C-alpha positions in Angstrom: -38.8 -60.2 19.4 -36.4 -57.3 18.1 -36.7 -55.8 14.7 -34.0 -56.9 12.1 -32.5 -53.8 10.6 -30.8 -53.7 7.2 -28.3 -51.0 6.8 -28.5 -51.4 2.9 -31.2 -52.7 0.8 -30.7 -56.4 0.2 -31.3 -58.0 -3.1 -34.0 -60.2 -1.6 -36.1 -57.3 -0.9 -37.0 -57.2 -4.5 -40.1 -59.0 -3.6 -40.8 -60.0 0.1 -43.0 -59.7 3.2 -41.5 -56.9 5.3 -42.3 -56.0 8.8 -43.2 -52.4 9.6 -40.3 -52.1 11.8 -37.9 -53.2 9.0 -39.6 -50.9 6.5 -39.1 -47.9 8.7 -35.5 -48.8 9.6 -34.5 -48.4 5.9 -32.1 -45.4 5.8 -32.6 -44.4 2.1 -36.4 -43.9 1.6 -37.5 -40.8 -0.4 -40.9 -39.4 -1.4 -40.1 -38.2 -4.9 -41.3 -34.9 -6.2 -43.7 -36.2 -8.7 -45.9 -38.0 -6.0 -49.2 -36.5 -5.2 -49.6 -34.6 -1.7 -50.1 -36.4 1.4 -54.0 -36.8 1.5 -54.5 -39.1 4.4 -56.5 -37.4 7.1 -57.3 -38.1 10.8 -60.1 -40.4 9.7 -57.7 -42.6 7.8 -55.3 -42.6 10.8 -58.3 -43.7 13.1 -58.9 -46.6 10.7 -55.5 -47.7 11.0 -55.4 -47.5 14.6 -58.8 -49.5 14.8 -57.2 -52.2 12.6 -54.5 -52.5 15.2 -56.9 -53.2 18.0 -59.1 -55.5 16.0 -56.3 -57.7 14.6 -53.7 -57.7 17.5 -54.5 -61.2 18.5 -53.6 -62.4 15.1 -50.1 -63.8 14.2 -49.7 -61.2 11.5 -51.6 -58.4 9.8 -50.8 -57.1 6.4 -51.3 -53.4 5.4 -50.9 -53.8 1.8 -48.1 -53.3 -0.8 -45.3 -50.7 -1.2 -43.6 -50.2 -4.5 -40.1 -48.9 -4.7 -37.9 -47.5 -7.6 -34.3 -48.2 -6.7 -31.7 -45.9 -8.3 -28.3 -44.3 -7.4 -27.5 -40.7 -6.8 -24.1 -39.2 -6.6 -20.9 -38.8 -8.9 -18.5 -41.6 -9.4 -19.2 -45.2 -8.2 -17.5 -44.7 -4.8 -19.9 -41.8 -4.1 -23.1 -43.1 -5.5 -25.8 -43.5 -2.7 -28.7 -46.0 -3.1 -32.1 -44.5 -3.0 -35.5 -45.9 -2.8 -38.2 -43.6 -4.2 -41.7 -44.8 -3.1 -43.8 -45.0 -6.3 -46.9 -46.5 -4.4 -47.6 -46.7 -0.8 -46.6 -43.3 0.3 -49.8 -42.5 2.2 -49.7 -45.6 4.6 -45.7 -45.3 4.8 -45.8 -41.8 6.0 -48.7 -42.4 8.3 -46.7 -45.4 9.9 -43.8 -43.1 10.2 -45.8 -40.4 12.0 -47.3 -43.0 14.3 -43.8 -44.6 15.2 -42.3 -41.0 15.6 -45.2 -40.2 18.1 -44.3 -43.4 20.0 -40.6 -42.3 20.2 -41.5 -38.9 21.4 -44.5 -39.6 23.7 -43.4 -43.1 25.1 -39.8 -43.9 24.5 -38.6 -40.4 25.6 -41.1 -40.0 28.3 -40.1 -39.0 31.9 -43.5 -40.2 33.1 -43.6 -43.6 34.9 -47.1 -44.0 33.5 -46.0 -43.5 29.9 -42.5 -45.0 30.1 -42.0 -48.4 28.2 -40.9 -51.2 30.5 -40.5 -53.9 27.9 -36.7 -54.0 26.9 -37.4 -55.6 23.5 -40.0 -52.9 22.7 -37.6 -50.1 23.9 -34.8 -51.6 21.7 -37.1 -51.6 18.6 -38.1 -47.9 19.0 -34.6 -46.9 19.8 -33.4 -48.7 16.5 -35.9 -46.6 14.6 -34.9 -43.1 16.0 -32.0 -42.4 13.7 -33.6 -43.4 10.2 -36.9 -41.7 11.0 -35.0 -38.5 12.1 -32.9 -38.6 9.0 -36.0 -39.0 6.8 -37.9 -36.2 8.5 -34.9 -34.0 8.4 -34.1 -34.4 4.7 -37.6 -34.8 3.1 -39.2 -31.8 1.7 -43.0 -31.5 1.1 -44.0 -28.6 -1.3 -47.8 -28.8 -1.0 -49.7 -27.0 1.7 -52.1 -30.0 1.7 -49.3 -32.3 2.8 -48.0 -29.9 5.6 -51.5 -29.6 7.0 -52.3 -33.3 6.9 -49.0 -34.5 8.2 -49.2 -32.0 11.2 -52.8 -32.8 12.0 -52.1 -36.6 11.9 -49.0 -36.4 13.9 -50.8 -34.5 16.6 -53.6 -37.0 16.5 -51.0 -40.0 16.7 -49.5 -38.4 19.7 -52.8 -38.1 21.3 -53.7 -41.8 20.5 -50.3 -43.5 21.7 -50.5 -41.5 24.9 -53.6 -43.1 26.0 -53.4 -46.0 28.6 -55.2 -48.4 26.2 -52.3 -48.2 23.8 -50.2 -50.9 25.3 -46.7 -52.1 24.9 -48.3 -55.2 23.2 -49.9 -52.9 20.8 -46.4 -51.4 19.9 -44.8 -54.8 19.5 -47.7 -55.9 17.2 -47.3 -52.8 15.1 -43.7 -53.0 14.6 -43.2 -57.0 14.5 -46.4 -58.5 13.3 -47.9 -55.9 11.0 -46.5 -56.4 7.6 -46.4 -54.8 4.0 -45.4 -56.6 0.8 -42.4 -54.7 -0.7 -41.4 -54.6 -4.4 -38.3 -53.0 -5.4 -37.8 -52.4 -9.3 -34.6 -50.8 -10.8 -36.5 -49.5 -13.9 -38.8 -46.6 -13.2 -41.1 -47.6 -16.2 -41.6 -51.0 -14.6 -42.2 -49.3 -11.4 -45.1 -47.2 -12.7 -46.6 -50.1 -14.7 -46.4 -52.3 -11.5 -48.0 -49.5 -9.7 -50.9 -49.3 -12.1 -51.4 -53.1 -12.1 -51.6 -53.1 -8.2 -54.1 -50.2 -8.1 -56.3 -51.9 -10.7 -56.9 -54.9 -8.3 -59.9 -55.1 -6.2 -61.3 -51.7 -7.1 -63.5 -50.2 -9.8 -61.2 -47.9 -11.9 -62.4 -44.4 -13.0 -62.1 -43.6 -16.7 -59.2 -41.3 -16.0 -57.4 -44.2 -14.2 -57.9 -46.3 -17.3 -56.4 -43.5 -19.4 -53.4 -43.1 -17.2 -52.6 -46.9 -17.3 -53.0 -46.8 -21.1 -50.8 -43.9 -21.7 -48.1 -45.0 -19.2 -47.7 -48.1 -21.3 -47.6 -45.9 -24.5 -44.3 -44.1 -23.6 -41.5 -45.0 -26.1 -38.4 -46.6 -24.8 -36.4 -43.4 -25.5 -38.8 -41.5 -23.2 -38.9 -43.9 -20.1 -36.7 -41.6 -18.1 -39.3 -38.9 -18.7 -42.2 -40.7 -17.1 -41.9 -39.4 -13.6 -41.7 -35.7 -14.8 -44.5 -36.1 -17.2 -46.9 -37.6 -14.6 -46.0 -35.3 -11.8 -48.8 -32.8 -12.4 -51.3 -35.5 -12.8 -50.3 -37.0 -9.4 -50.6 -33.8 -7.8 -54.3 -33.6 -8.7 -57.2 -35.1 -6.7 -59.2 -37.6 -8.4 -62.3 -35.6 -8.4 -60.4 -32.7 -10.3 -59.4 -35.1 -13.0 -62.9 -36.6 -13.2 -64.4 -33.1 -13.5 -61.8 -32.1 -16.1 -62.6 -34.9 -18.4 -66.3 -35.4 -17.8 -67.5 -31.7 -17.7 -65.0 -30.2 -20.3 -62.7 -32.2 -22.4 -65.2 -35.1 -23.2 -68.0 -32.8 -23.8 -66.3 -30.2 -26.0 -64.5 -33.0 -28.2 -67.7 -35.0 -28.7 -70.0 -31.8 -29.3 -67.3 -30.6 -31.8 -67.8 -34.0 -33.6 -71.6 -33.6 -33.4 -71.9 -36.5 -30.9 -73.9 -36.7 -27.6 -71.9 -35.9 -24.6 -74.0 -36.7 -21.5 -71.9 -39.1 -19.5 -68.2 -40.0 -19.6 -67.6 -43.6 -18.6 -65.3 -46.4 -19.4 -66.8 -47.0 -22.8 -65.8 -43.4 -23.8 -62.2 -43.6 -22.9 -61.3 -44.4 -26.5 -61.9 -40.7 -27.4 -58.6 -39.8 -25.6 -56.6 -42.5 -27.2 -54.8 -41.6 -30.4 -51.6 -42.5 -32.2 -48.4 -43.9 -31.0 -45.9 -42.2 -33.1 -43.3 -44.8 -32.8 -45.7 -47.5 -34.1 -48.3 -45.9 -36.4 -47.5 -46.0 -40.2 -46.1 -43.2 -42.3 -49.5 -41.9 -43.1 -50.0 -38.4 -44.6 -52.4 -37.5 -41.7 -49.8 -38.2 -39.2 -47.2 -36.0 -40.5 -48.3 -32.6 -39.0 -48.4 -34.3 -35.6 -45.0 -35.9 -36.1 -43.4 -32.8 -37.4 -44.8 -30.7 -34.3 -43.7 -33.4 -31.8 -40.2 -33.6 -33.0 -39.6 -29.9 -33.9 -40.8 -28.9 -30.3 -38.5 -31.5 -28.6 -35.5 -30.3 -30.8 -36.2 -26.6 -30.3 -36.2 -27.0 -26.4 -33.1 -29.2 -26.4 -30.8 -26.7 -28.4 -28.0 -25.2 -26.4 -29.4 -21.6 -27.3 -32.2 -22.3 -24.7 -29.5 -22.3 -21.9 -28.8 -18.6 -22.9 -32.2 -17.2 -23.9 -34.2 -19.3 -21.4 -37.1 -19.7 -23.8 -39.1 -22.9 -24.2 -41.8 -23.9 -26.8 -45.0 -25.7 -25.6 -46.6 -28.3 -27.8 -49.4 -26.6 -29.9 -52.4 -28.4 -28.3 -56.0 -27.9 -29.5 -59.0 -29.5 -27.9 -60.3 -31.2 -31.1 -57.0 -32.4 -32.5 -55.9 -36.1 -32.5 -54.3 -37.4 -29.2 -50.5 -38.2 -29.3 -50.3 -41.1 -26.9 -47.9 -41.4 -24.1 -45.9 -38.2 -22.8 -48.0 -35.7 -24.8 -51.2 -37.0 -23.5 -50.1 -36.1 -20.0 -48.8 -32.9 -21.1 -52.1 -32.1 -22.7 -54.0 -32.9 -19.6 -51.8 -30.6 -17.5 -52.1 -27.8 -20.0 -55.9 -28.0 -20.1 -56.2 -28.5 -16.4 -54.3 -25.4 -15.8 -55.9 -23.4 -18.5 -59.5 -24.2 -17.9 -59.0 -23.7 -14.1 -57.7 -20.2 -14.8 -60.6 -19.4 -17.2 -63.2 -20.6 -14.7 -61.6 -18.9 -11.8 -61.3 -15.7 -13.7 -64.9 -15.7 -14.7 -65.8 -15.8 -11.0 -63.5 -12.9 -10.0 -63.8 -9.2 -10.3 -65.0 -6.4 -8.1 -68.4 -4.8 -8.9 -68.2 -2.1 -11.6 -64.7 -3.2 -12.6 -63.8 -5.2 -15.7 -63.1 -8.8 -15.3 -59.8 -10.1 -16.9 -59.4 -13.6 -18.6 -56.0 -14.7 -19.5 -54.6 -11.2 -19.2 -57.4 -9.8 -21.4 -59.7 -7.1 -20.0 -63.4 -7.7 -21.0 -65.6 -5.0 -22.2 -68.3 -3.7 -19.7 -71.1 -5.7 -21.2 -69.3 -9.0 -21.1 -68.2 -8.3 -17.6 -71.8 -7.7 -16.5 -72.9 -10.9 -18.1 -70.3 -12.9 -16.1 -71.2 -11.0 -12.9 -74.9 -11.8 -13.5 -74.3 -15.5 -14.0 -72.2 -15.4 -10.7 -74.8 -13.8 -8.7 -78.5 -14.4 -9.9 -80.6 -16.0 -7.3 -81.3 -19.4 -9.0 -77.8 -20.1 -10.2 -77.3 -23.0 -7.9 -80.2 -25.1 -9.4 -79.1 -28.3 -11.1 -80.5 -27.2 -14.4 -78.8 -23.8 -14.1 -75.7 -25.5 -13.5 -75.9 -27.6 -16.6 -76.5 -24.4 -18.6 -73.4 -22.7 -17.0 -71.4 -25.8 -17.9 -72.7 -25.4 -21.6 -71.7 -21.8 -21.6 -68.2 -22.3 -20.1 -67.5 -25.2 -22.6 -68.3 -22.7 -25.4 -66.0 -20.0 -24.0 -63.2 -22.5 -23.3 -63.4 -23.8 -27.0 -63.5 -20.3 -28.4 -60.4 -19.4 -26.4 -58.7 -22.6 -27.4 -59.4 -21.6 -31.1 -58.9 -17.8 -31.3 -57.4 -16.9 -28.0 -58.6 -13.6 -26.5 -59.2 -12.0 -29.9 -62.7 -10.5 -29.8 -63.5 -12.4 -26.5 -66.0 -9.9 -25.2 -68.1 -10.3 -28.4 -67.8 -14.0 -28.1 -69.0 -14.1 -24.5 -72.1 -12.1 -25.4 -72.9 -14.4 -28.4 -72.3 -17.6 -26.1 -74.5 -16.2 -23.5 -77.3 -15.6 -25.7 -76.8 -19.1 -27.3 -76.7 -21.0 -24.0 -79.1 -19.2 -21.9 -82.0 -19.2 -24.4 -82.1 -22.9 -23.5 -82.6 -21.8 -19.8 -85.3 -19.3 -20.6 -87.3 -21.6 -22.9 -87.4 -24.7 -20.5 -89.1 -25.0 -17.3 -86.9 -27.9 -16.3 -83.4 -28.3 -17.7 -81.9 -31.9 -17.4 -78.7 -33.3 -18.6 -80.3 -34.4 -21.7 -81.9 -30.9 -22.4 -78.2 -29.4 -22.2 -76.9 -32.2 -24.5 -79.8 -31.7 -27.2 -79.4 -28.0 -27.1 -75.7 -28.2 -27.9 -76.3 -30.5 -30.8 -79.3 -28.8 -32.2 -77.6 -25.2 -32.2 -74.1 -26.5 -32.4 -71.6 -23.7 -31.7 -68.9 -26.2 -31.3 -69.0 -27.4 -34.8 -69.1 -23.8 -35.8 -66.1 -22.8 -33.9 -64.2 -26.0 -35.2 -64.8 -25.0 -38.8 -64.3 -21.3 -38.4 -61.5 -19.6 -40.0 -61.7 -16.3 -38.2 -63.7 -15.1 -35.2 -66.3 -13.3 -37.4 -67.4 -16.8 -38.6 -68.6 -17.3 -35.0 -69.6 -13.8 -34.0 -71.7 -13.3 -37.1 -73.8 -16.4 -36.5 -77.4 -15.3 -36.4 -79.3 -16.3 -33.4 -83.1 -16.0 -33.2 -84.8 -13.8 -30.5 -86.9 -15.1 -27.8 -90.5 -14.1 -27.2 -91.9 -13.4 -23.9 -94.7 -16.2 -24.6 -91.7 -18.7 -25.1 -90.3 -18.2 -21.6 -91.1 -21.2 -19.4 -88.2 -20.8 -17.0 -88.8 -19.3 -13.6 -86.8 -16.9 -11.3 -84.6 -15.6 -14.2 -85.5 -12.0 -14.0 -81.8 -11.0 -14.2 -81.2 -13.2 -17.3 -84.2 -11.7 -19.0 -83.0 -8.1 -18.4 -79.8 -8.9 -20.1 -81.7 -10.5 -23.2 -83.9 -7.3 -23.2 -80.8 -5.0 -23.2 -79.1 -7.0 -26.0 -82.2 -6.8 -28.0 -82.8 -10.7 -28.1 -86.1 -10.5 -26.2 -89.5 -9.6 -27.6 
């Protein structure tokens, strides 16, 4: 049975079951720039190929759903070209494209009698798909190195798979004509994103950051719907583990500790910490006015025609303990802190021996640089408890930088080192609750939050530690720093 090819997208495609051959025959598919990189590996491709073998005797097999945003590019009405952006389903769609392209190259165009396809209907199906696939592969651009690597590796694996004698012409026919996806085409990008979230919420346990994404997508104002794709682009480029780490290890703990609250586990019940105000719906309360003023002033400044001349832009003045503005600003805030925190953590771990370490363009004093080098190299740093204490220290550095920038940063690192690692020296075993209790008992986060100037933090008196109090083991390098800094008796 030959594939039915549509040269333009019919209206009945708004919601329908679509054969793989019909899906790949569409000539106006686009992977938009805001989509995350192509993450499927050879293991995912192997699973797909295994499904073809397992279900090839079925009358049909469904791969899942593909959600499109339909819009038109071009100038006047006569020049506009219909375009289908893949909002959800790009991983499986690209994998199917690679598999069919491999079939075209290795089987349809093969000069080998062993590889050549004899069935006329199968040959016609693949022949029909040559032009749209070639057009897509020639025009689509992938900016991520991850995408390039996975696309290349999966294409080579697909070529190996389809070249095997057990990948029969019946398998090709099953793939193109009896394997299906459910396609949804929506003309409004906001609806497409919301539909994407509802589809992904079915049948799987959502992570806390997934719930936050769905919530804040719904919180976009009507006037900002066209900004959704741009606002979410950086979020989509991150792996789920990166987002989980950002929220659980840093944003959640810093915000809770600054409020004097426990911050051991970030779960679904804690997502309310990252839900704030919808400026379009909240009342005209005095506490909202500073946020409202900043929100609109930043947008007004960036939209003025002078910006086209001086090329200056103003970022929203985010702070880790401020109230969240729902919708667009939440995604901007997440992007801002993901980049900033990654830069800080990476900078802490860089630097050659005997050379100063630089954080956010600021060169640290020798002692602060040596503290960071010691934390990066002492023999027991990889123990679980030592990891908890390092997170405690890093959260303190991040919150200080968020409040005061690099002003007196070296002194702050010295103070935060003594504050965090006295916990490591005094405890034989450091558990998650140990870290949490230490943060709340000697709460440097509340002190930083209330501070007006760096000296309010740097002049905080910390007690020395006596040798008889030291219960931690294999910490000679840490003890030497305490001795040198005169916090060890």
